[in-house]
C-alpha positions as CSV (number, residue, x, y, z in Angstrom):
1,M,10.7,190.7,125.6
2,V,9.6,191.0,121.9
3,E,5.9,190.3,122.3
4,A,5.3,193.2,125.2
5,N,3.5,195.3,122.2
6,H,1.6,193.0,121.7
7,G,0.0,191.9,125.1
8,P,0.6,189.8,128.5
9,R,2.5,186.5,127.8
10,P,-0.1,183.6,127.7
11,N,0.6,180.1,130.0
12,I,2.2,178.0,128.3
13,D,3.1,174.1,129.0
14,V,6.8,174.6,130.4
15,E,7.3,171.0,129.7
16,D,7.1,170.2,126.3
17,P,10.5,170.8,124.9
18,V,9.4,171.5,121.2
19,W,7.4,173.9,121.7
20,A,9.5,175.6,124.0
21,R,12.4,175.3,121.3
22,V,9.9,176.8,118.6
23,R,9.2,179.7,121.1
24,A,12.4,180.4,121.7
25,E,13.4,180.6,117.9
26,A,10.2,182.8,116.9
27,E,11.5,185.1,120.1
28,R,15.0,185.4,118.1
29,M,13.6,185.5,114.7
30,A,11.7,188.3,115.6
31,R,14.3,190.4,117.2
32,A,16.4,189.7,113.8
33,E,13.4,191.0,111.7
34,P,11.4,193.5,113.1
35,T,9.5,193.6,110.1
36,M,7.9,189.7,111.2
37,S,7.2,191.2,114.7
38,S,3.5,191.2,114.2
39,F,3.5,188.2,112.7
40,L,5.3,185.8,114.8
41,Y,3.3,187.2,117.9
42,N,0.4,186.2,115.6
43,T,1.5,182.7,114.3
44,I,3.4,181.2,117.6
45,L,3.9,183.8,120.5
46,R,0.4,184.7,121.5
47,H,-0.4,181.0,122.0
48,R,-0.6,178.8,124.2
49,S,0.5,175.1,123.3
50,L,1.8,174.1,119.3
51,E,-1.5,172.7,118.5
52,T,-2.9,176.0,119.2
53,V,-0.2,177.6,117.0
54,L,-0.9,174.5,114.4
55,A,-4.2,175.4,114.3
56,Y,-4.3,178.2,113.4
57,H,-1.5,178.5,111.1
58,L,-3.2,176.3,109.3
59,A,-6.5,177.6,109.4
60,S,-5.1,180.0,107.5
61,K,-3.3,178.6,105.4
62,L,-7.0,176.4,103.8
63,E,-9.4,178.7,104.4
64,C,-12.3,180.1,101.6
65,D,-15.1,181.6,101.4
66,A,-17.4,178.5,101.9
67,F,-15.3,177.8,105.3
68,D,-13.7,181.3,107.6
69,D,-10.3,180.3,109.6
70,K,-12.8,180.7,112.7
71,L,-14.2,177.6,111.8
72,L,-11.6,176.3,110.3
73,M,-9.3,176.4,114.3
74,E,-12.4,175.3,115.4
75,L,-12.7,171.9,113.4
76,L,-8.9,171.8,113.6
77,G,-8.9,172.2,117.1
78,D,-11.7,170.0,118.5
79,A,-10.0,167.0,116.5
80,M,-6.1,167.5,118.1
81,A,-8.0,167.9,121.3
82,A,-9.9,164.7,121.0
83,D,-6.3,162.9,119.7
84,P,-3.5,163.7,121.4
85,D,-1.7,161.7,118.9
86,I,-2.1,163.9,116.4
87,G,0.0,166.9,118.6
88,A,2.7,163.7,119.3
89,A,3.3,162.7,115.3
90,A,4.1,166.8,114.9
91,R,6.3,167.5,117.6
92,A,7.7,164.4,115.8
93,D,7.3,165.7,112.2
94,I,9.0,168.7,113.3
95,K,12.1,166.9,114.4
96,A,12.7,164.5,111.0
97,V,12.6,167.7,109.6
98,S,14.7,169.4,111.3
99,D,17.4,166.5,111.7
100,R,17.1,165.6,108.3
101,D,16.5,168.4,105.9
102,P,20.0,171.4,105.5
103,A,16.8,174.3,104.6
104,A,15.5,173.1,107.7
105,A,16.8,176.2,110.0
106,G,15.0,175.6,113.1
107,Y,11.7,174.2,114.2
108,A,9.6,177.4,114.4
109,Y,10.8,177.0,110.2
110,T,9.5,174.3,109.7
111,L,5.9,174.9,111.5
112,L,5.6,178.4,109.7
113,F,7.1,177.8,106.1
114,F,7.7,174.0,104.9
115,K,4.5,172.7,102.9
116,G,5.3,168.9,103.4
117,F,5.2,169.8,107.0
118,Q,1.9,171.7,106.8
119,A,-0.1,169.7,104.4
120,L,1.4,166.1,106.1
121,Q,-0.6,167.4,109.4
122,A,-3.7,169.1,108.0
123,Y,-3.9,165.2,106.6
124,R,-3.8,164.0,110.0
125,I,-6.5,165.7,110.9
126,A,-8.3,165.6,107.8
127,H,-8.3,161.7,108.7
128,W,-9.8,161.8,112.3
129,Y,-12.5,163.1,110.7
130,W,-12.8,160.3,107.8
131,N,-12.4,157.5,110.9
132,E,-14.9,159.4,113.2
133,G,-17.5,159.1,109.9
134,R,-17.3,162.6,108.6
135,R,-16.2,161.6,105.2
136,A,-17.0,164.9,103.9
137,L,-15.2,167.1,106.1
138,A,-12.0,164.6,106.0
139,M,-12.9,165.1,102.7
140,F,-13.4,168.4,102.1
141,F,-9.9,169.3,103.9
142,Q,-8.1,166.5,101.1
143,S,-9.8,169.1,98.6
144,R,-8.2,172.6,100.2
145,V,-4.7,170.6,100.7
146,S,-4.1,170.0,97.5
147,E,-5.1,173.4,96.0
148,V,-2.9,175.3,98.8
149,F,-0.1,173.2,99.1
150,G,-0.3,171.0,95.5
151,V,-0.5,167.6,97.6
152,D,-2.9,165.2,97.6
153,I,-2.7,162.8,100.6
154,H,-6.6,160.8,100.5
155,P,-7.6,161.1,104.1
156,A,-8.2,157.1,104.6
157,A,-4.3,156.9,103.7
158,R,-2.5,155.4,107.4
159,I,1.0,157.5,107.7
160,G,3.3,157.5,111.0
161,R,5.3,159.4,112.8
162,G,8.9,160.8,112.0
163,I,8.2,161.7,108.5
164,L,9.9,164.1,106.0
165,L,8.2,165.2,102.9
166,D,11.3,166.7,101.0
167,H,9.5,170.0,99.0
168,A,6.2,167.5,98.9
169,S,5.4,169.3,95.5
170,S,3.3,167.0,93.3
171,F,2.9,164.2,96.4
172,V,0.1,161.5,95.7
173,A,-0.8,159.1,98.4
174,G,-4.0,156.4,98.1
175,E,-7.2,155.9,99.9
176,T,-5.3,152.4,101.2
177,A,-1.8,153.6,100.5
178,V,0.8,153.3,104.5
179,I,4.1,154.9,105.4
180,E,5.5,153.8,108.7
181,D,7.4,155.3,110.9
182,E,10.9,157.6,110.3
183,V,10.5,157.7,106.3
184,S,12.3,160.1,103.9
185,I,10.2,161.5,100.9
186,L,10.7,163.6,98.2
187,H,9.0,166.1,96.0
188,E,6.4,164.4,92.9
189,V,6.7,161.3,94.5
190,T,3.4,159.2,93.9
191,L,2.1,156.3,96.2
192,G,-0.6,155.4,93.6
193,G,-3.4,152.4,92.3
194,T,-2.6,150.6,88.5
195,G,-6.0,150.7,87.1
196,K,-9.4,150.5,88.0
197,E,-8.9,147.5,91.2
198,H,-10.7,148.3,94.1
199,G,-10.0,147.0,97.7
200,D,-6.4,147.5,98.9
201,R,-4.5,148.3,95.7
202,H,-1.8,150.8,96.8
203,P,1.9,151.0,98.6
204,K,3.1,149.8,102.0
205,V,5.9,152.0,102.9
206,R,7.8,150.4,105.5
207,R,9.9,151.7,108.4
208,G,13.1,153.4,107.5
209,V,12.3,153.6,104.0
210,L,13.9,156.5,102.0
211,I,12.4,157.9,98.0
212,G,13.7,159.9,96.2
213,A,12.6,162.1,94.3
214,G,10.0,161.8,91.0
215,A,9.6,158.1,92.3
216,K,6.5,156.1,91.4
217,I,5.2,153.3,92.9
218,L,2.2,152.2,92.1
219,G,-0.3,148.7,93.3
220,N,-0.4,146.7,96.7
221,V,3.6,145.7,97.2
222,E,5.8,146.2,99.8
223,I,8.6,148.5,100.5
224,G,10.4,146.7,102.2
225,T,12.2,147.9,106.2
226,C,14.6,150.8,105.0
227,A,14.3,150.1,100.9
228,K,15.9,153.3,99.3
229,I,14.1,154.1,95.8
230,G,15.9,156.1,93.6
231,A,15.2,159.3,92.2
232,G,12.5,158.6,89.2
233,S,11.8,155.0,89.5
234,V,9.1,153.3,88.3
235,V,8.2,150.3,91.7
236,L,5.8,148.0,90.5
237,S,6.6,144.8,92.2
238,D,7.4,144.4,96.7
239,V,10.7,145.2,97.0
240,P,12.8,143.1,99.4
241,A,14.4,144.9,103.3
242,H,17.6,147.2,103.2
243,C,18.2,146.6,99.1
244,T,18.6,149.8,97.0
245,V,16.0,149.4,93.6
246,V,16.3,152.0,90.2
247,G,15.1,152.4,87.2
248,V,11.5,152.1,84.8
249,P,10.5,149.2,86.1
250,A,12.9,149.4,88.9
251,K,14.7,146.9,89.6
252,I,17.5,145.6,93.0
253,V,21.0,146.9,92.2
254,G,22.5,147.1,96.0
255,H,21.7,147.5,99.6
256,P,22.1,150.6,101.1
257,C,25.4,152.1,102.7
258,E,23.3,153.3,105.9
259,Q,22.3,151.2,107.6
260,Q,18.6,153.8,107.8
261,P,18.1,155.6,104.7
262,A,15.7,157.4,105.8
263,L,18.2,159.0,108.0
264,A,21.2,159.2,106.1
265,M,19.2,161.1,103.4
266,D,21.7,159.6,100.9
267,H,20.7,159.0,97.5
268,K,23.7,158.4,95.4
269,I,22.9,155.3,94.3
270,Q,26.0,152.9,95.4
271,T,26.0,149.1,93.6
272,D,27.2,145.9,95.5
273,E,29.7,146.1,92.2
274,A,30.7,149.2,93.4
275,R,31.5,147.8,96.9
């Protein structure tokens, strides 16, 4: 076995298919690239569960002078132990990335190398601490995620499962933003406010939406189920379900050819007149 030189194989959860696949892929990676065997052992193969891997890997990314990796790993692990939904959401996100992003060579690649996935899991930890009333700690996680990954998600935002943050650079989600399940979002997307208003002031993105690179969705607007937002669009008003919008400001130009645009990941814009 790959880990033979590093110690005994840990007891693992054999009934967790996502974790089993991550381990199997890591073992194959280590055989194919022996120079990475120690890295893969430390980040994946010596751990007992996906949750411990996430705690270890995120702690190594987010550590700083004020919070060393051991303290961060404890904080991350405590949140996941207290709320099993965090781990369940991470598994759904891994599957989403693998299914929708052709650059994802497997579950282990997503876990180790895709900063959109990593930033999203760190947000989930921050969100849990925010809801527990530990808001300074939650904001610390937000700040570090922004510094390390270039992704700025307010810990009070509400984000579902099966999310793809593709590339993720410069993604912003404000305090009252909502993203439902099975949404795909490209880089440089903003879910922001329109000024200095207070209260519920950020977008609500419903299930199955596809948001193209550079799109800006501003204000307390609703993006309906399975809508498609064209790259570079500025959305300032509600978008009905199963509609395609493009432009500055965005206007309805048609309807997606796909039943679920977020899963198809086809960013071509086809107007109704072109059908």
